[in-house]
Steps between C-alpha positions, in 0.01 A plus 500: 500500500622843418476702822519829303141459332152498601355138471137593530266798533173418658224770564182496694316460167664176460337337796146471632572682830786733604671517831457376768401199302805296399415476125771748383762293674354171373468639132876626523600151613311343210658749250839431626496126551534515875300206646593529878361787693766443755755633243312829452603822692229775502631845568243774544470848641122479604296285740299367203839383340588309818147359540519366151839337578345338813210385304723346232709326762829632362828394643612858581261798552690829549377845564704802382480866584493649147237749566163343440433428873654622817709296735209512747270353246739223397583423862122442554553229228796375692298484826244299302777247404502608134855561438834663614548867414824611346560828661836615351422483113625742271362558140703305242451791246349837501181546324515769227364840593 
């Protein structure tokens, strides 16, 4: 696999229900040939992202602080047992102004 390319692009229109349903994750697994949900890492910056990961039963379900939800909101998800929260993340690239 080439780690410098996108292997699949799946949108809400591609599945019957969006987050927190697990169908975006399952459809991505199907598109990329992944058959074991234990091998899937879900990374999200909203509580709905993390709920979708939990509902899919992913192997790793990680919350990040990229701006969509606050630390307090993601900490609520942590208290609910949804995921760890990465507190010291930096953007990989700046968005164009």
